[in-house]
N, C-alpha and C positions, 0 to 999 in steps of 0.2 A: 506494501499501500503506501502509495507517495507521501511522505511527510511535508505536505502544504506549507508549512512554514520554515522548510529549508529553501524548497522552491520560491520564496518570496527575500528569502535570506540573496537568493544567484540576481535579482533584476540590479537593471542600474537604475533607479529612482527610489525614491524615500517613501516607504507605506509603513503608516502607523494606523495602527486602530483603537480608538477608543469610546468609552461609555457615554450616556446621556449625561454625567454629570463631566462628561469632557476628561476624566482619566486615563489613564497610557494600558490600553487591554499589550498590544503587541508593536512593536517597536524594532525593525530589523538591519538586517549590516548595514545598510546604508548609510541609516540613519545614525548609525553608531557613530560611522565612520566620520559624516560629515560635522556632528556634533559635540563629537568626543566624551558623549552620555552613554555607559555602559545601560542594555536594557534592563539588567538587575533596578539598575539604581530611578532609574523613569518608569517602572512598573508602578501601575497603581496611584503617582502624583499625576495632578491636575497639570494637563497640556498647556495652559494659561501663566502659570506657576515655570515651570521651564523656558519658556519664552512669554515673558513677561507682556512684550511689546503688542503679541497678536492681539490681545484687545484695544486697544488702537486701531489697528489695521481692521477691524470690524470680524475678524477670525470667530469666536466665541457669539458672535452675535450670528453670522452664519452658519455656523454649523449645529446653533438650535435651531435655525429655520429649515435646514434639512432634517432635522428629527421629525421636528412639526408635520413637512409637508411630503418627506419621505421623497424627495425630488435632490438631484445632485445641485450643488453650486462651483462656482468658480470663482479662481482666482487668476486672472492674467499681468503678466510681469507691465504691460501697459499703464494701469491702473494701481494694481499694486506692488510695486517694484519689492525684490527681496524680501518675503515674506517673511522666509526662515533665514535667523543671522548665519548661513552658510559661506562660504567662500569657493569659487570658481576647484577644481580640479590643477589646469591649467596654471593657474596663479601661485597656486601651492606647488609646484614642481618649480615657478619659476622664482620664487619666493621673493614675487613681490604679488601681493593678497589686492585682489579687485572680488566685488560680491557677486554673489551667484543671482543672476536674472532666474524668475522661476516661474510658473504655472501651479496652480496646487489646484485639486480636485477634492471637493468633500463629497462621497456619495455613500447612498443610504444603506447597510446590509440589515435587510429584514428576516424574519424569524419566518415561522413553515402559517402566518398567522396575516401575515403582512404588514407587521406593525416593526415601524425599525427601531432597533435593539441598541443598536452598535454604527458606527461613520469607520470610512477606510480614508483614509487620506493619505490620498497620493502627491508628491514632490517630482516634479522634471525639472531637472538642468536644464536651460535650452539659453544657457548663457554663448555657449558654439553659436547658436541658430541667430541670436538675435546678435554676436557679433558680426557672422556673415551678412546678412540683414543691411546691419547700419554701411558696412563696405560698398555692397550692392546698390545701395542710396547712394552713397559719395561717389562711385563710382558713373554714377546716370548719373548726378546733375554733373558731375565734372566732365562729362561727354555732352550731356548740352551745354554746358558753358560753352565748350571748345567748339560744337557744332554752330555759335553765335559770332566766331571769332574770326577773322581773317587773320591766313596763317603768317602771313606774310608780317605785316600793321602788327598785328593782334588789337586792333581793335575790330570796333562791329562789322559783320560783313553784310554783306546786300540785304542778304532775309529777315538779316536782323535789325537795319536800321530804318526798314523798311515796314517792319512788325511797330516798332516805337515811333513812326509819322505817326499809323495807322490807329496805334494808343491813342498819342495823344491829341491827335485831330479829334478826334471822337468826344476826347475829356473836353477841350477847350471849347468843342462845338454846344456840346452837351452847359458845359456853364459861362456861353457865351463870353470868353476871355480870348486874348490875341496869343497869336501862331507863328512862329516865321520858318522857313525853312532855307537851305542856301546848296547849292549847287557851283564845289570847287572843283576848278580840271587846273591840272600844270601846265604853264602852256611850254609848245614846244620839245615836252619830255623826251618826245621820238630822238629830238637832235643831242640829248645826256646822251640815251644809250647807242648810238651811234658815234658819239664819238669819244666818251667815259668806259660804255661794255653794261653789260643788265645786272652785275654785279654793284655798280656803284648806280646805276638807277631803282637796285632794290635801298642801296643804304639810303637813299635820296626818298623813296614812297616812308619808310622807316620814319624819319629823321620830320620830314612833314606831318605823319602823320601824329609822330608825339610833338610837335609845336603846336598845332591844331588840338589834341586836346590839353595840354597845359594853359593854354591861353584862354575856354571856356571857364565857363559859370561849370558848381557843379552839376547842376541838373540840364546842362547842355546835353547832347549825345554828340556823336561824328563816329561815321562809318566810313567804312570802302564801298563804294559804289559797282569800281570796277576800275583796271587797268589803271589809270593814274587822275580816273578821278574821287572824290571825296563827298559825302552827303553830311550836313549838319542838320538837326532837329533845334529849335531854339527856344522850349516853351514859354507864356508867360510874354513876348519879345512885340514889343509893335513896330510895326514898320520903321519908322526911325530907328529904334533903339537896334533893330537888325541890320537896319547900311550902315548905321554906326560901326556894329563889331565887325559886319564885312569889310568894310574899307579899310580896320587896326588889322584885319586881318592879312589883309593885302599886304598892308607895308610894311609889317613885322616879318613875311613873308621872303619882300624884294630885302629888305636887311637883312637878312642871314643868310650869314657864309657857312654853306653845309658841309661840314669835310666828308669824301670819298674816299678810300682807301690813300692815295698820295696826293688826291686833285681837292681844290676847294672850289664847289659849286654857289652859283646865284642862279637863282632861278626868281620867275614867276607867274601867280595864278590870275584866272580870268574867273570869275563869279556871279553866278546870278542866283536870283533871290525869289519868293517867292509870299506870301502874307495869309492871312487869314484872323478878320474879325476886325473890329476898328470901322476904318470909311475905307477900309480895303477893296476895292472894285477888278483886281486881278478876277476871282473866281467868284461862283455866285454863293447860295448864302448856305448852299450844304456840300460841300465839295471831299471830294475822294482825298484818299493821299496820294493817285495818279496823277487828278485834275493840277494838286501843287508840284505833282513836280512833274506836269507840263509845261507848263509854266516857265519853272524853275532852270527849266531846260532852256524853253526857248529864249529867258532874257540871258541865260550861259552864252548861247549861239550868237544873241546880237555883242554879247561884251566881246568875244573873241572877232564876229566880223567886223567890230567898233577900234579894232589895232589892239585887243590881247590887256595885260594887267590891270584887268577894272571891276568894278560891281557895276555889274545892271538889276532894276537901275538906277542910275549913276544920284550918289549921292553929295552933291556940292551942295546943295543946298540943307546941309546938317551940320552944326560943326561936330568934327570927331573929337571924341571921349576919350581922354587920356588915362 
């Protein structure tokens, strides 16, 4: 005949059997090893005396509920972390103690009349599973972050900056607040590649991206739309303020000497802008991100057609902010 007590000792989970006063009837080897309390010392003692914090964690209340209703109750690690004050096996081996993440199930043990006389308390060590899930979540977040970054410049990529524009436009349209955007194109970029090589061109793109990011406010966004073209999203920004910002950026780029290997390179940029809110006339009252983009793109074309190294619409009538 199978010795059921011996069988329970071989399980890799904690097993406790308690009666209605919550005194310990059975205590398997797993519980001995993790609590450091031999079964001879705990048998007949109230569980909440062995682990006083169980009262605070509603353990006794749920146990009595299980006795009364004759239905299982549960404690999950998300709501009741570290129900029993145990440490993970991995941390014990590493001599760096960390608390054990647990799931605890209280299962009624009924007699032949269907009356619950005892409870089976099962303690599952899910620390490794939780750690794996956390690593998986971190990896997912990192992959999501990487999927939204331009690999070369480490700023937002085309998809991410367009999503940002759609989100901000929706928000500003609902609140009837001004919003601006701009397209920035490096003038004669092909000449840089042809003269100094593509590696120099890549360094230049990284330098321009860093310069733009450093010159903007914390809640402004910059992304690489493609090639040598960048996009700005400027929330809570009027037409006047956006033109001043773009003119300041144009002057900053023109005044910067970019280091490309052994070469010192100066460049200019052309900027096309579009606006929503206030007295804007470029787009209608319910524009899409694509509508704004088309306006900015048309203004960028005008800037290039007008001689490059300029902002369109022209900001001359507005004093430059310093």
